[in-house]
TORNULO-666200 format. One line per field, with one value per residue (C-alpha): x, y, z. Coordinates in pm, whole numbers, plus 50000, padded with zeros to 5 digits. Example, Ala and Ser with C-alpha at 12.3 -4.5 7.8 and 13.67 -1.06 7.14 Angstrom:
east = (51230, 51367)
north = (49550, 49894)
up = (50780, 50714)
//
This chain:
east = (50040, 50192, 50563, 50687, 50913, 51098, 51012, 51148, 51446, 51597, 51802, 51962, 52335, 52459, 52643, 52572, 52259, 52234, 52016, 51758, 51472, 51346, 51054, 51288, 51507, 51194, 51065, 51396, 51408, 51041, 51084, 51378, 51195, 50880, 51087, 51286, 50964, 50803, 50480, 50282, 50233, 49866, 49963, 50089, 49835, 50020, 50339, 50591, 50801, 51119, 51305, 51479, 51596, 51320, 51145, 51458, 51607, 51305, 51026, 50838, 50703, 50428, 50324, 50656, 50548, 50215, 50397, 50660, 50445, 50142, 50380, 50472, 50108, 50015, 49662, 49413, 49637, 49753, 50080, 50279, 50575, 50866, 51141, 51362, 51699, 51944, 51717, 51421, 51382, 51465, 51194, 50962, 51043, 50957, 50618, 50545, 50656, 50413, 50125, 50178, 50235, 49907, 49717, 49630, 49797, 49932, 50187, 50343, 50635, 50895, 51077, 51373, 51468, 51708, 51879, 52152, 52349, 52224, 52532, 52342, 52239, 52569, 52510, 52168, 52308, 52528, 52274, 52025, 52237, 52160, 51794, 51879, 51970, 51807, 51910, 51813, 52047, 52314, 52591, 52533, 52531, 52855, 53021, 52917, 53046, 53378, 53424, 53423, 53756, 53909, 54191, 54327, 54659, 54612, 54865, 54926, 54708, 54407, 54378, 54436, 54131, 53981, 53733, 53365, 53205, 52890, 52843, 52816, 53186, 53254, 53032, 53209, 53549, 53444, 53319, 53646, 53852, 53642, 53691, 54064, 54097, 53895, 54004, 54328, 54176, 54419, 54373, 54524, 54247, 53985, 54160, 54148, 53768, 53779, 54044, 53840, 53515, 53669, 53828, 53499, 53316, 53529, 53308, 52978, 52856, 52617, 52870, 52952, 53326, 53487, 53857, 54060, 54251, 54526, 54538, 54822, 54628, 54334, 54560, 54730, 54406, 54296, 54224, 53861, 53877, 54124, 54132, 53893, 54030, 53822, 53842, 53687, 53371, 53070, 53000, 52689, 52494, 52185, 51993, 51691, 51595, 51268, 51164, 50851, 50723, 50475, 50283, 50282, 49947, 50079, 50392, 50175, 49914, 50167, 50414, 50700, 50850, 51169, 51249, 51140, 51382, 51222, 51238, 51328, 51353, 51345, 51422, 51396, 51512, 51569, 51832, 51823, 51980, 52253, 52608, 52904, 52998, 52647, 52709, 52425, 52187, 52332, 52038, 52202, 52255, 51891, 51766, 51994, 51877, 51515, 51592, 51779, 51492, 51235, 51454, 51545, 51911, 52223, 52528, 52709, 52453, 52506, 52692, 52705, 52650, 52574, 52659, 52600, 52952, 52875, 53226, 53475, 53465, 53094, 53158, 53387, 53134, 52842, 53025, 53052, 52697, 52539, 52753, 52993, 53273, 53320, 53330, 53674, 53756, 53604, 53935, 54115, 53828, 53867, 54246, 54239, 54077, 53770, 53531, 53681, 53516, 53639, 53678, 53479, 53212, 53221, 53089, 52992, 53092, 52879, 53139, 52926, 52814, 53179, 53227, 52897, 52731, 52494, 52172, 52033, 51664, 51740, 52037, 51851, 51664, 51991, 52146, 51851, 51890, 52248, 52148, 51868, 52121, 52362, 52100, 51978, 52335, 52336, 52632, 52863, 53229, 53138, 52918, 52961, 52980, 52693, 52523, 52196, 52146, 52220, 52203, 52160, 52215, 52095, 52125, 51982, 52031, 52199, 52079, 52285, 52579, 52444, 52220, 51859, 51711, 51831, 51682, 51842, 51704, 51782, 51694, 51700, 51766, 51651, 51992)
north = (84312, 84049, 83999, 84081, 83848, 83838, 83507, 83558, 83752, 83767, 83990, 84020, 84028, 84389, 84564, 84742, 84578, 84784, 84522, 84498, 84730, 84822, 84588, 84300, 84360, 84380, 84050, 83875, 83993, 83912, 83565, 83505, 83623, 83422, 83112, 83167, 83181, 82899, 83092, 83209, 83566, 83547, 83530, 83890, 84139, 84471, 84601, 84882, 84979, 85177, 85366, 85703, 85728, 85620, 85955, 86157, 85929, 85765, 86013, 85742, 85954, 85890, 85528, 85349, 85064, 85015, 85000, 84744, 84531, 84521, 84397, 84114, 84026, 84202, 84339, 84495, 84501, 84827, 84945, 85228, 85415, 85506, 85745, 85844, 85876, 85596, 85499, 85425, 85050, 85048, 85315, 85086, 84808, 85040, 85115, 84750, 84655, 84911, 84791, 84425, 84514, 84708, 84417, 84591, 84312, 83969, 83944, 84211, 84261, 84537, 84579, 84806, 84836, 85077, 85143, 85404, 85341, 85509, 85561, 85791, 86014, 86054, 86417, 86335, 86036, 86268, 86551, 86311, 86294, 86660, 86579, 86418, 86738, 87077, 87246, 87590, 87553, 87334, 87596, 87690, 87327, 87246, 87557, 87459, 87108, 87217, 87456, 87167, 87044, 87361, 87368, 87035, 87084, 86959, 86797, 86953, 86696, 86814, 87128, 86965, 86945, 86598, 86452, 86376, 86252, 86241, 86550, 86312, 86235, 86603, 86564, 86248, 86407, 86700, 86463, 86272, 86588, 86690, 86349, 86353, 86700, 86630, 86274, 86216, 85958, 85879, 85829, 85484, 85389, 85504, 85295, 84996, 85002, 84987, 84713, 84504, 84538, 84472, 84160, 84050, 84082, 83810, 83566, 83720, 83578, 83870, 84149, 84397, 84383, 84055, 84126, 84181, 84502, 84595, 84920, 85042, 84958, 85161, 85457, 85442, 85431, 85741, 86039, 86151, 86432, 86419, 86206, 85992, 85764, 85573, 85248, 85432, 85511, 85292, 85224, 85327, 85002, 84850, 84585, 84494, 84318, 84199, 84120, 83935, 84054, 83846, 83839, 83555, 83443, 83431, 83245, 82981, 82960, 82925, 82705, 82958, 82924, 82758, 83053, 83333, 83599, 83833, 84211, 84293, 84668, 84944, 85310, 85604, 85964, 86275, 86545, 86830, 87171, 87046, 87173, 86968, 86853, 86742, 86377, 86256, 86433, 86284, 86137, 85793, 85790, 85892, 85618, 85361, 85453, 85415, 85081, 84945, 85055, 84871, 84563, 84544, 84481, 84698, 84737, 84472, 84213, 84261, 83981, 84117, 84461, 84608, 84979, 85233, 85272, 85476, 85605, 85433, 85712, 85645, 85302, 85465, 85736, 85500, 85235, 85516, 85642, 85300, 85248, 84981, 85197, 85539, 85854, 85897, 85526, 85407, 85423, 85222, 84970, 84877, 84889, 84640, 84373, 84350, 84427, 84176, 83837, 83624, 83930, 84031, 84224, 84167, 84463, 84453, 84091, 84126, 84369, 84666, 84934, 84990, 84657, 84468, 84768, 85057, 85064, 85348, 85267, 84899, 84934, 84914, 84599, 84446, 84500, 84314, 84027, 83984, 83986, 83736, 83511, 83543, 83487, 83171, 83042, 83038, 83269, 82996, 83092, 83442, 83314, 83486, 83202, 83186, 83506, 83570, 83949, 84158, 84536, 84733, 85110, 85283, 85659, 85867, 86213, 86503, 86801, 87028, 86838, 86488, 86261, 86364, 86027, 85720, 85379, 85134, 84779, 84490, 84135, 83822, 83475, 83154, 83078)
up = (84924, 84699, 84658, 84308, 84115, 83786, 83626, 83275, 83144, 82799, 82574, 82234, 82173, 82184, 81904, 81577, 81437, 81120, 80951, 81233, 81324, 81670, 81609, 81526, 81830, 82045, 81911, 81977, 82339, 82408, 82255, 82488, 82801, 82731, 82660, 82979, 83183, 82986, 82925, 82624, 82509, 82609, 82979, 82973, 83111, 83064, 82905, 82948, 82645, 82704, 82430, 82390, 82029, 81795, 81805, 81735, 81470, 81305, 81375, 81569, 81853, 82103, 82043, 82010, 82235, 82064, 81730, 81835, 82063, 81830, 81561, 81800, 81858, 82181, 82140, 82377, 82685, 82849, 82692, 82847, 82697, 82927, 82819, 83113, 82939, 83029, 83321, 83092, 83134, 83506, 83536, 83339, 83586, 83876, 83719, 83645, 83998, 84141, 83925, 84019, 84386, 84389, 84237, 83910, 83714, 83804, 83524, 83306, 83071, 83056, 82726, 82661, 82295, 82130, 81799, 81835, 81516, 81199, 80977, 80742, 81036, 81220, 81319, 81457, 81651, 81857, 81874, 82035, 82352, 82419, 82470, 82804, 82985, 83032, 82709, 82835, 83136, 82978, 82967, 83330, 83442, 83261, 83406, 83760, 83712, 83565, 83855, 84104, 83968, 83828, 84086, 83962, 83777, 83421, 83187, 82843, 82667, 82868, 82656, 82317, 82088, 82049, 81805, 81789, 82111, 82318, 82533, 82828, 82800, 82877, 83183, 83299, 83242, 83460, 83731, 83712, 83754, 84055, 84220, 84145, 84295, 84608, 84690, 84505, 84272, 83991, 83619, 83669, 83915, 83665, 83398, 83634, 83612, 83233, 83230, 83477, 83286, 82945, 83088, 83249, 82917, 82758, 82953, 82835, 82502, 82434, 82503, 82229, 82307, 82409, 82446, 82765, 82833, 83076, 83268, 83047, 82731, 82861, 82943, 82604, 82406, 82212, 82437, 82422, 82678, 82967, 83176, 82969, 82697, 82444, 82644, 82942, 82739, 82672, 82304, 82115, 82106, 81951, 82142, 82351, 82673, 82826, 83183, 83292, 83629, 83829, 84157, 84408, 84264, 83908, 84017, 84187, 83910, 83628, 83816, 83794, 84142, 84022, 83792, 84026, 84149, 84399, 84368, 84729, 84686, 84428, 84492, 84253, 84275, 84069, 84095, 84343, 84382, 84612, 84653, 84531, 84883, 84988, 84907, 85127, 84887, 84570, 84383, 84368, 84746, 84792, 84558, 84721, 85071, 84961, 84802, 85108, 85333, 85121, 85087, 85456, 85372, 85354, 85130, 85334, 85221, 84847, 84668, 84312, 84162, 83821, 83825, 83550, 83410, 83097, 83164, 83394, 83655, 83703, 83857, 84112, 84192, 84226, 84427, 84682, 84635, 84695, 85006, 84883, 85023, 85183, 84973, 84824, 84844, 84515, 84328, 84593, 84600, 84233, 84251, 84539, 84323, 84548, 84262, 84019, 83961, 84251, 84476, 84782, 84586, 84210, 84011, 83644, 83581, 83267, 83130, 83233, 82994, 82904, 82731, 82732, 82566, 82633, 82424, 82630, 82665, 82722, 82958, 83290, 83188, 83064, 83407, 83560, 83310, 83432, 83798, 83738, 83565, 83857, 84127, 83953, 83946, 83565, 83502, 83372, 83390, 83509, 83794, 84130, 84377, 84627, 84506, 84689, 84672, 84364, 84324, 84002, 83981, 83664, 83613, 83333, 83183, 83354, 83555, 83776, 83926, 83874, 83671, 83622, 83726, 83912, 83987, 84231, 84246, 84478, 84373, 84588, 84458, 84620, 84771)
//
């Protein structure tokens, strides 16, 4: 079978794009990816369109990709719609990878596009988050998760009412309490993730937030739900990204070798009915193991990582799940400086979801855009020196004690 490569990658700036539609954001990202690859629209043989919000907030169900991509000018080609919560566009990449690997298409595009900010529909904006878990079992799942950290002594502020928030911040707070109780992880270590990623994002021209933060500033920010402060939470972002995926034959035919970054491995998993202490069955560990096996490399080979830090605790959890450190050592890893730009294993030098932004359906593709940039050596003043292998971990939704879906991808640059 052919190798599979990413030969074009582009994205929009992230933020609140109140004056732009999903179609406009899509067009901007596709323009950027085609220009990056140096090819015309007519070269694309199939497309995957990834979005989670347009149905709930605009009533555009079913044919979102056909609507946005036909408006761009794609006609007659296969177009597939992928909605897999926050893992939507990494799931679209998995499907495009499989199609190219199997020889069904030589060159395809994956587009993630999302508008999350609708000021006139504020209630619906927050209600939409609840569609990414099992609503029938939601109360039971939250109770099970809270129980994993219920023995942790809580400060007085932990029981004070707080304001409007995504339900996922309650989930992350519960996961943080469980990790703190089991491993002694501290709120200060969690804050160190947010401080690092906010400071990284200063170097990223497309990031939603571009200001540095100290650990103390993170801790002193407004409390969302203990131990999570506002600076530990990803913003609600609008934006889009596009990836052009090609076979060996397409790379040779179109003269794309100099821009090609190989997809060495991609592993996908869903949640299981595991117990809280069965870490080897965590869906992210399962996806990572599958990805490492396909790629033929291990955690020790990774030079740069993009992990799904929708809340700061998530980077700690997933640095453990993908094998960057042992379970229980994620807090110490970030506190040591190893994951900072210039450290042994830089993580989220883009600013991560926390500061770069988190337009849900586009987030996985955006992580890949960053890794492609790094592996081509085009990261500018945020470049990870000598990066050859990059890993992206992208989780989506929630079910039981963990996310509902996870995709882990390893890319290889040309060295």
